[in-house]
C-alpha positions in Angstrom: -16.0 26.4 -13.8 -12.9 24.4 -14.0 -13.1 21.0 -14.1 -11.8 17.6 -13.2 -11.8 14.1 -14.4 -10.5 11.3 -12.4 -10.5 7.3 -12.4 -13.7 5.9 -10.7 -13.5 2.4 -10.8 -14.4 1.0 -14.9 -15.4 4.7 -15.1 -14.6 8.3 -14.8 -15.7 10.8 -11.8 -16.4 14.6 -12.9 -15.9 17.2 -10.3 -16.9 20.7 -11.1 -14.4 23.3 -9.1 -15.4 26.7 -8.2 -14.9 29.7 -11.0 -11.9 31.0 -8.5 -9.7 28.1 -7.8 -7.1 27.9 -10.1 -6.0 24.2 -11.5 -2.2 24.5 -10.9 -1.2 21.0 -11.5 -2.7 17.5 -12.5 0.1 15.5 -10.9 -0.2 12.0 -12.7 2.4 8.6 -13.1 4.3 8.9 -15.9 4.0 4.9 -16.9 4.1 3.6 -20.1 1.2 1.2 -20.9 2.0 -2.4 -20.7 3.0 -4.2 -24.0 -0.1 -6.8 -25.1 3.3 -9.7 -24.9 3.7 -8.8 -21.2 2.9 -12.5 -20.7 5.7 -13.6 -23.1 7.7 -10.9 -20.9 6.9 -12.4 -17.8 8.2 -16.1 -19.0 11.6 -14.6 -20.3 11.7 -13.1 -16.8 11.6 -16.5 -15.1 13.8 -17.9 -17.8 16.6 -15.4 -17.6 16.3 -13.8 -14.0 18.5 -10.3 -13.4 19.6 -12.2 -10.2 19.1 -15.9 -9.1 18.8 -19.2 -11.0 16.2 -19.5 -13.5 12.6 -20.2 -12.1 12.7 -24.0 -13.5 15.8 -24.8 -12.2 15.0 -23.5 -8.9 11.7 -26.0 -9.1 13.7 -28.9 -10.6 16.2 -28.9 -7.4 13.2 -28.8 -5.2 11.0 -31.2 -7.0 10.5 -33.5 -3.9 10.2 -30.2 -1.6 7.5 -27.7 -0.4 6.4 -24.8 -2.6 4.9 -21.7 -1.3 3.7 -19.0 -3.6 3.1 -15.7 -1.5 1.1 -13.2 -3.4 -1.3 -10.1 -3.2 -5.0 -10.0 -1.6 -7.9 -8.5 -3.4 -6.9 -5.2 -1.9 -4.6 -4.9 -5.0 -5.6 -5.1 -8.7 -2.5 -6.8 -10.6 -3.7 -9.6 -13.0 -2.9 -12.3 -10.9 -4.7 -15.3 -12.5 -2.5 -14.1 -15.7 0.4 -14.4 -14.1 0.1 -17.4 -11.8 -0.8 -19.2 -15.5 2.3 -18.6 -17.0 4.2 -19.4 -13.1 2.3 -22.5 -13.2 3.7 -23.4 -16.3 7.2 -23.8 -15.0 5.7 -25.8 -12.2 4.4 -28.2 -14.3 7.1 -29.0 -16.3 9.2 -29.6 -13.2 6.7 -31.7 -12.6 5.9 -30.9 -9.1 2.4 -32.6 -7.9 0.0 -29.8 -6.2 -0.1 -31.7 -3.2 3.3 -30.1 -2.6 2.2 -26.5 -3.4 0.7 -23.7 -1.4 -0.5 -20.3 -2.4 -0.1 -17.9 1.1 -2.5 -14.9 0.8 -0.2 -12.0 2.5 -3.0 -10.7 4.1 -0.7 -9.0 7.1 -4.0 -7.7 9.0 -6.2 -7.3 6.4 -9.8 -9.4 6.2 -9.8 -12.6 5.5 -11.4 -13.3 2.0 -14.4 -15.2 1.0 -14.0 -18.5 -1.2 -15.8 -16.3 -4.0 -13.2 -13.6 -3.8 -10.1 -16.5 -3.9 -11.6 -17.8 -6.7 -11.6 -14.7 -8.6 -8.5 -13.2 -7.4 -6.2 -16.4 -7.9 -8.5 -17.9 -11.4 -8.1 -21.4 -12.7 -4.1 -21.7 -12.6 -4.8 -22.2 -8.8 -7.3 -25.0 -8.9 -6.7 -27.6 -6.4 -4.3 -26.3 -4.8 -4.2 -25.4 -0.9 -5.1 -21.7 -0.2 -4.9 -20.0 3.4 -4.2 -16.2 4.8 -2.1 -14.8 7.3 -3.5 -16.1 10.6 -1.9 -12.8 12.4 -3.6 -13.6 16.0 -2.8 -17.1 16.3 1.1 -17.4 18.0 1.7 -21.2 17.4 1.1 -20.6 13.8 4.8 -18.6 13.2 8.2 -19.7 14.0 10.9 -17.4 15.5 13.4 -17.1 12.3 15.9 -14.2 14.6 16.0 -11.2 16.5 16.6 -7.7 14.7 17.6 -5.1 17.7 14.9 -5.9 20.4 12.2 -7.1 17.8 11.3 -11.2 17.5 11.2 -11.9 14.2 8.2 -14.1 13.4 7.4 -15.5 10.1 4.5 -17.7 9.0 5.6 -21.6 9.7 4.5 -22.8 6.6 6.1 -20.2 4.8 9.2 -20.2 6.5 9.7 -24.0 6.3 8.8 -24.1 2.7 11.7 -24.9 0.5 11.0 -22.6 -2.2 9.3 -19.3 -1.7 7.9 -17.5 -4.6 6.7 -13.8 -4.2 4.2 -12.3 -6.3 3.8 -8.5 -5.8 3.4 -4.9 -7.8 6.0 -2.1 -6.3 4.2 0.8 -6.0 5.5 4.0 -3.6 4.3 3.0 -0.2 3.4 5.7 2.3 5.6 4.4 5.4 8.4 1.8 3.7 8.9 4.2 1.0 7.8 1.0 -2.2 6.0 -1.9 -1.5 6.9 -5.4 -3.0 9.8 -7.3 -2.1 9.8 -8.8 1.3 7.0 -6.9 2.5 4.9 -9.7 1.2 7.1 -11.7 4.5 6.7 -8.7 6.6 3.8 -8.3 7.3 2.2 -9.9 5.0 3.2 -13.3 6.8 4.1 -12.1 10.2 2.2 -12.6 13.3 0.8 -9.5 15.3 3.5 -8.6 17.4 5.8 -8.3 14.6 3.7 -6.2 12.7 3.6 -3.5 15.8 7.1 -2.8 15.7 7.1 -2.7 11.9 4.3 0.2 11.8 5.9 1.7 14.9 9.2 2.5 12.3 6.7 3.4 9.8 5.2 6.5 12.1 7.8 9.3 13.2 7.2 11.4 16.1 8.1 14.5 14.3 5.6 13.9 10.6 7.8 13.6 7.6 7.4 12.2 3.9 8.6 8.8 4.0 6.9 7.7 0.8 8.9 7.6 -2.3 12.0 7.1 0.1 14.8 5.2 -0.8 15.2 1.9 0.5 18.4 2.6 2.4 17.0 5.4 3.9 13.6 3.9 4.9 13.4 2.4 8.7 10.7 0.3 8.1 12.2 -0.8 5.1 15.6 -1.6 6.2 13.9 -3.8 8.7 11.7 -5.7 6.6 14.7 -6.9 3.8 16.8 -7.8 6.8 13.9 -9.9 8.3 13.6 -11.6 5.0 17.3 -12.4 4.6 16.8 -14.3 8.3 13.9 -16.3 6.9 16.2 -17.6 4.1 19.0 -18.2 6.2 17.0 -20.4 8.1 15.9 -22.5 5.6 15.0 -22.5 1.6 15.2 -20.0 -0.9 13.3 -17.0 -2.1 12.4 -16.5 -5.9 11.2 -13.1 -6.4 8.4 -12.2 -9.3 7.9 -8.1 -9.2 6.3 -5.5 -11.6 4.7 -1.9 -12.2 1.6 -1.5 -13.0 0.1 1.0 -15.6 -3.6 2.5 -15.5 -5.0 -0.3 -16.7 -3.3 -2.7 -13.8 -1.4 -4.5 -16.2 2.6 -5.1 -16.0 4.6 -2.3 -17.6 7.9 -3.5 -16.6 8.8 -6.9 -14.7 11.4 -8.2 -13.3 12.3 -11.6 -11.7 15.2 -13.2 -9.3 16.8 -12.6 -5.8 14.1 -10.3 -3.9 16.2 -7.1 -2.8 18.2 -6.7 -6.2 14.8 -6.9 -8.1 13.1 -4.7 -5.9 15.8 -1.8 -5.8 15.3 -1.8 -9.6 11.9 -1.6 -9.8 11.9 0.7 -7.0 14.2 3.3 -8.6 11.7 2.9 -12.1 8.5 3.6 -10.0 10.6 6.3 -8.4 10.6 8.3 -11.4 7.3 7.3 -12.8 5.4 7.9 -9.4 7.4 10.6 -8.2 5.9 13.9 -9.6 7.9 17.1 -8.7 5.0 19.5 -7.5 4.6 23.4 -8.1 3.7 25.8 -5.6 2.3 24.5 -2.2 -1.5 23.4 -2.8 -4.0 26.0 -0.9 -6.4 22.9 -2.0 -5.1 19.2 -2.6 -7.7 16.8 -4.7 -6.3 13.6 -4.0 -8.0 10.3 -5.4 -7.2 7.0 -3.9 -7.3 5.3 -6.8 -6.1 2.1 -7.2 -6.0 1.4 -3.7 -9.5 2.3 -2.7 -11.1 -0.9 -1.4 -11.7 -0.2 2.0 -10.6 2.9 4.0 -7.4 1.3 5.3 -6.4 1.6 1.6 -8.2 4.7 0.4 -6.6 6.9 3.5 -2.9 5.9 1.6 -3.9 8.4 -0.9 -4.0 11.2 1.7 -0.7 9.9 3.7 0.9 9.9 -0.3 0.2 13.7 -1.4 -0.5 15.8 1.9 3.1 17.0 1.5 1.7 18.6 -1.7 -0.4 20.7 0.0 0.3 23.5 2.5 -0.4 23.4 6.0 -4.3 24.2 7.2 -5.0 23.6 3.0 -8.0 21.5 2.6 -7.3 17.4 1.4 -10.7 16.4 -0.5 -9.8 12.9 -0.8 -12.1 10.9 -3.8 -12.6 7.2 -3.2 -15.2 4.6 -3.9 -14.5 2.9 -0.7 -17.0 -0.6 -2.0 -15.7 -2.7 0.9 -16.6 1.1 3.8 -14.6 0.1 6.7 -13.3 -3.4 5.6 -13.2 -4.5 8.7 -11.6 -1.7 10.7 -12.8 -1.6 14.1 -13.5 2.0 14.8 -14.0 3.2 18.3 -16.9 5.6 19.2 -15.9 9.2 19.3 -18.5 11.7 20.4 -16.7 14.9 18.9 -17.4 16.4 15.3 -14.9 17.0 12.7 -14.1 20.4 13.8 -14.0 20.0 17.4 -11.9 16.9 16.8 -8.8 19.1 14.8 -9.5 21.8 17.4 -8.9 19.2 20.4 -5.4 17.8 18.0 -4.5 21.2 17.5 -4.4 22.2 21.4 -2.9 18.8 22.5 -0.8 17.8 20.0 -1.3 14.6 17.7 1.5 12.3 20.0 -0.4 13.2 23.6 -3.7 12.7 21.9 -2.6 9.6 19.9 -1.2 8.0 23.8 -4.8 9.0 25.3 -6.5 7.4 23.0 -4.3 4.1 23.2 -4.9 4.1 27.0 -8.5 5.0 27.1 -9.0 2.1 24.0 -6.4 -0.7 24.4 -6.9 -3.1 21.6 -6.0 0.0 19.3 -2.4 -0.4 20.5 -2.8 -4.1 19.2 -4.4 -3.4 15.6 -4.6 0.2 14.9 -2.1 2.0 16.6 -0.3 2.9 13.5 -3.6 4.3 12.0 -4.4 6.5 14.6 -1.2 8.2 15.2 -1.1 8.6 11.2 -4.5 9.7 11.0 -3.8 12.5 13.8 -0.7 13.6 12.4 -2.5 14.2 9.0 -5.7 15.8 10.7 -3.0 18.1 12.8 -1.5 19.5 9.4 -4.8 19.7 7.2 -8.6 19.6 7.2 -9.7 16.1 5.2 -13.1 16.0 3.4 -13.9 12.6 2.0 -15.8 11.8 -0.7 -17.5 8.3 -0.4 -21.2 7.5 -1.4 -20.5 3.8 -0.1 -18.8 4.9 3.3 -21.5 7.7 3.4 -24.3 5.2 3.2 -23.1 2.8 5.5 -22.8 5.5 8.4 -18.9 4.5 8.8 -15.9 7.1 9.0 -13.4 7.6 11.0 -12.7 10.0 14.0 -11.9 13.8 12.4 -12.5 12.6 8.9 -15.5 14.0 7.4 -17.7 12.3 5.0 -19.7 13.5 2.1 -22.1 11.3 -0.5 -21.4 13.8 -3.0 -18.3 15.8 -4.4 -20.1 19.2 -4.4 -21.1 19.4 -1.0 -17.1 18.5 0.0 -16.2 21.4 -2.5 -18.5 24.0 -0.6 -17.0 22.7 2.4 -13.4 23.4 1.0 -14.4 26.5 -0.2 -15.7 27.0 3.4 -12.3 26.9 4.7 -10.5 28.3 2.4 -12.6 31.8 1.5 -13.9 33.8 -1.9 -10.3 34.4 -3.0 -8.4 32.6 -5.7 -7.0 29.4 -5.0 -4.1 26.9 -6.3 -5.3 23.5 -6.4 -3.3 20.3 -7.4 -5.2 17.5 -8.2 -3.6 13.9 -8.1 -6.4 11.4 -9.6 -4.2 8.2 -8.9 -3.4 9.4 -5.4 -2.9 5.9 -4.1 0.3 5.0 -6.3 1.4 8.8 -7.1 3.6 11.0 -4.3 4.9 14.7 -5.1 8.6 15.7 -4.9 8.7 19.2 -3.5 10.3 21.6 -6.4 13.3 22.5 -4.0 13.7 18.6 -3.9 13.9 18.2 -7.7 16.6 15.6 -8.9 16.3 14.3 -5.4 14.1 12.0 -3.2 11.9 14.0 -0.4 14.6 14.7 2.3 12.4 13.7 5.0 13.0 10.2 4.2 15.8 9.8 6.3 15.9 7.1 9.1 14.5 7.7 12.0 
């Protein structure tokens, strides 16, 4: 009986498969382990950035100004305390008092963090510094920095009016923007709901296509993000970015600093080579593990959206996720249909028509979950989804169309019921949250589905 093992928090989860299932590929990222000296490498990147003045000089020139650190929230696993410790040495050397500093949590629309979570996420380096999150539903907290097409670009007032913005983020594959990081910390991390809505519309095509892993220049959402970031810098102050790739232990294996777009482009290329995996024949069964983005349902779904293109249409996708925060604040509407019937209705009506109907019946979803609903319906239309999450199962949570199981053997049995008793080709993504497939016919090229919409 074939067996597969995937990361599960600080441990591993072992999954036994039927004897007639053949594991054709275990698609793992090719990231080298971080060096023990990575903090020193970070210090060198701050002192000698590729495309900007050194951070020390930027700080010294703004000794009497306001400095905002825009950082990732608890859904990401960067070693932020150690990173901030290195960065704060530069701040102390520039003699900037803590009263002029602010740490801004780039929550976008994620749940607010508790004081305990903030203390754990930031560590002692940020003690005594004002910390706040994105007030995404308070229009008065934002300033208009310009317009892109018909979209009004709103940025958090404190962030936009800072004399120096320091972005601190990892770069990883992103289901909509191609790759995360860069100015994405501001949009959607530090913007109002109205701008977030427009961003997410760019990230879900009417005709489903692979956007994860696409080059920034060919991705409509990333193009908007970078243009909005430039507007912020044109309006006031300047932005310095610290970006990195994380290894399997969530430590920086590649670090770059400097101008946000150039730095992001360089690391996105490295990420594409390391985390884009040439896949063999389309899988009859896809097993994808949400690690390391397995904090809640919102984050966990990314592993499905990232890797679904490695499966043939109608092939079951088995998603494995700890989902420790369960729904993570997501307001899931009451849905009377079973997952099987939901998929049938999606098949009859089509994902776009059903999505529009759901929006009319539940207007609030148009604000906080429209893109999630559309992407989930598109995925369900193509593939049945079986989710293994003990925490989500015990909480009674879920999402329309998702079959949630407490035990892996139950989900595997359900998948076997869908595929029949014959041999099945199985592809496994142990790090589904941060990897993506490159089909064999795209060898040497980025996914063809990434063309701008």
